C-alpha positions as CSV (number, residue, x, y, z in Angstrom):
1,M,181.2,100.2,84.8
2,Q,180.1,96.6,84.6
3,V,176.8,95.5,84.9
4,D,176.3,91.8,86.1
5,L,173.0,90.7,84.4
6,R,172.4,87.9,86.4
7,E,172.1,90.5,89.7
8,Q,170.0,92.6,87.3
9,A,167.6,89.8,86.1
10,G,167.3,88.9,89.9
11,D,166.3,92.4,90.9
12,N,163.8,92.5,87.6
13,L,162.2,89.2,88.9
14,R,161.7,90.4,92.3
15,F,159.9,93.4,91.0
16,I,157.8,91.3,88.8
17,R,157.0,89.2,91.7
18,D,156.1,91.8,94.0
19,A,153.7,93.7,91.3
20,M,152.1,90.3,90.7
21,E,151.0,89.7,94.5
22,R,150.1,93.2,94.8
23,A,147.5,93.0,91.8
24,E,146.6,89.4,92.7
25,R,143.1,88.8,94.5
26,V,142.4,86.9,97.5
27,S,142.3,83.2,96.2
28,S,142.1,81.7,100.0
29,A,138.6,83.0,100.3
30,S,136.7,80.0,101.4
31,G,133.2,79.0,99.8
32,V,132.8,76.4,102.4
33,G,133.9,78.6,105.1
34,A,131.2,81.0,103.8
35,M,128.6,78.1,103.5
36,V,129.1,77.2,107.0
37,M,128.9,80.9,108.2
38,G,125.4,80.9,106.2
39,G,124.6,77.8,108.4
40,V,125.5,79.4,111.3
41,A,123.1,82.4,110.7
42,F,120.2,79.9,110.1
43,L,120.9,78.2,113.3
44,A,121.3,81.4,115.0
45,M,117.8,82.7,113.4
46,A,116.0,79.1,114.8
47,I,117.3,79.6,118.3
48,A,116.8,83.2,118.5
49,A,113.1,82.7,117.6
50,G,112.7,80.9,120.7
51,F,112.9,84.1,122.5
52,E,110.1,86.9,122.8
53,R,112.6,89.8,123.7
54,L,114.7,91.3,121.2
55,Q,117.4,91.9,123.6
56,A,117.9,88.0,124.1
57,Q,117.3,87.7,120.1
58,L,120.4,90.2,119.6
59,I,122.7,88.0,122.1
60,V,122.2,85.0,120.3
61,W,123.2,86.8,117.1
62,I,126.2,88.2,118.6
63,C,127.1,84.9,119.8
64,A,126.8,83.4,116.1
65,A,128.5,86.2,114.5
66,V,131.8,85.2,116.8
67,A,131.1,81.7,115.6
68,A,130.8,82.8,112.2
69,L,133.8,84.8,111.9
70,L,136.0,81.9,113.2
71,A,134.1,79.5,110.9
72,G,135.2,81.7,107.9
73,A,138.7,82.3,109.1
74,L,139.3,78.4,109.5
75,G,137.6,77.8,106.0
76,S,140.2,80.3,104.5
77,W,142.8,79.0,106.6
78,Q,142.3,75.5,105.3
79,K,141.8,76.6,101.9
80,A,145.1,78.4,101.8
81,R,147.0,75.3,103.4
82,T,145.3,72.8,100.9
83,N,146.3,75.0,97.9
84,G,149.7,76.1,99.2
85,L,148.7,79.8,99.2
86,P,149.7,82.2,101.9
87,L,146.8,83.3,103.7
88,L,148.4,86.7,104.7
89,G,149.9,87.5,101.7
90,D,149.8,91.3,100.4
91,P,146.1,90.7,99.2
92,G,145.0,89.1,102.2
93,R,146.4,91.9,104.4
94,R,144.3,94.5,102.3
95,F,141.5,92.5,102.7
96,L,141.8,92.2,106.1
97,L,142.7,96.1,106.5
98,C,139.4,96.8,104.7
99,L,137.0,94.6,106.7
100,I,138.6,95.1,110.4
101,P,137.9,98.5,111.0
102,M,133.9,98.2,109.9
103,L,134.0,95.2,112.4
104,A,135.5,97.3,114.9
105,V,133.1,100.0,114.2
106,G,130.3,97.7,114.8
107,L,131.7,96.7,118.1
108,V,131.9,100.1,119.3
109,L,128.3,101.0,118.2
110,T,126.7,97.9,119.4
111,A,128.4,98.7,122.9
112,A,127.1,102.0,122.8
113,L,123.7,101.4,121.6
114,W,123.3,98.3,123.8
115,R,124.0,101.0,126.8
116,T,121.5,103.8,125.4
117,G,118.7,101.3,124.9
118,Q,118.7,101.7,121.1
119,I,119.1,98.1,120.3
120,T,116.2,98.1,117.5
121,L,119.0,100.0,115.3
122,L,121.6,97.1,115.8
123,P,120.2,94.6,113.1
124,S,120.3,97.0,109.9
125,M,123.4,98.4,111.4
126,W,125.2,95.1,111.4
127,M,124.1,94.7,108.0
128,M,125.2,97.8,106.6
129,L,128.7,97.8,108.5
130,Y,129.4,94.1,107.6
131,G,128.3,94.5,104.1
132,A,130.3,98.1,103.5
133,G,133.5,96.1,104.8
134,V,133.2,93.0,102.8
135,L,132.1,95.2,99.8
136,A,135.5,97.0,100.2
137,A,137.5,93.9,101.3
138,G,136.0,92.3,98.2
139,T,138.0,94.5,95.8
140,Y,140.9,92.3,96.8
141,A,139.0,88.9,96.8
142,V,137.4,86.9,93.9
143,P,134.0,88.6,92.5
144,P,131.2,86.9,94.5
145,V,132.7,88.3,97.6
146,M,132.4,91.9,96.6
147,Y,128.8,91.1,95.2
148,M,127.7,89.5,98.8
149,G,129.0,92.7,100.2
150,A,126.8,94.6,98.3
151,V,124.1,92.7,98.7
152,V,124.1,92.6,102.7
153,F,124.7,96.4,102.7
154,V,121.7,97.1,100.7
155,A,119.7,94.8,102.7
156,G,120.9,96.7,105.7
157,L,119.6,100.1,104.2
158,F,116.1,98.8,103.7
159,A,116.1,96.8,107.0
160,H,116.4,100.1,108.6
161,A,113.0,101.1,107.3
162,L,111.4,97.9,108.3
163,P,109.9,97.0,112.4
164,A,112.1,95.6,114.5
165,A,109.9,92.5,114.9
166,W,111.2,91.5,111.8
167,S,115.1,91.7,112.8
168,N,115.5,88.1,113.6
169,V,114.0,86.9,110.4
170,L,116.0,89.5,108.4
171,L,119.3,88.7,109.9
172,G,119.0,85.1,109.1
173,V,117.7,85.6,105.8
174,V,120.2,88.2,104.7
175,F,123.3,86.9,106.7
176,G,122.2,83.2,105.7
177,G,121.1,83.4,102.2
178,A,123.9,85.4,101.3
179,H,126.6,83.3,102.9
180,L,125.3,80.4,101.5
181,A,124.5,81.9,98.0
182,F,127.7,83.4,97.3
183,G,129.9,81.0,99.2
184,Y,128.4,78.3,96.8
185,R,129.4,80.5,94.1
186,V,133.0,80.7,95.5
187,Y,133.2,76.9,96.0
188,R,131.9,76.0,92.7
189,H,133.9,78.7,90.5
190,H,137.0,79.5,92.4
191,G,138.5,76.6,93.9
192,G,136.4,75.6,97.0
């Protein structure tokens, strides 16, 4: 039985490439996108401060969450395109598979708590779920992403014990501050 060395070498190279792709981290996480997300959070805090009722403030935050997620996705797409990286390679898919379920749970619980009138629980819940999702997804990304998730998660734990009147400022400081600080770290040390 004769072995074709070229075919065997090709198989070995495919195996090595697949293993490296599975082991790599998402390097298309955009520091600029994260900083824009932080800016959106601070803008939302400023706009929501103009409303007295928590319900109106939270509507501003829901709109800001959609805008921030779009900004983050656009930033990652742009960074991947600029650097010739696959946005949804194996690490990118694993990143999203960790993050999306937490966002989906947040969406369902937001609707349920809104219907029951328990909206004072939303800010801390949003921080905990988003933080847990980013922390889990961050295991497939550059280290600052995981650290940011941990900070937001822990802040959500503490926010649960604070008065609802502080919700707007807490959301702004936690989401805005974390995205700006860790986004800057990604920008400076991980290629944008």
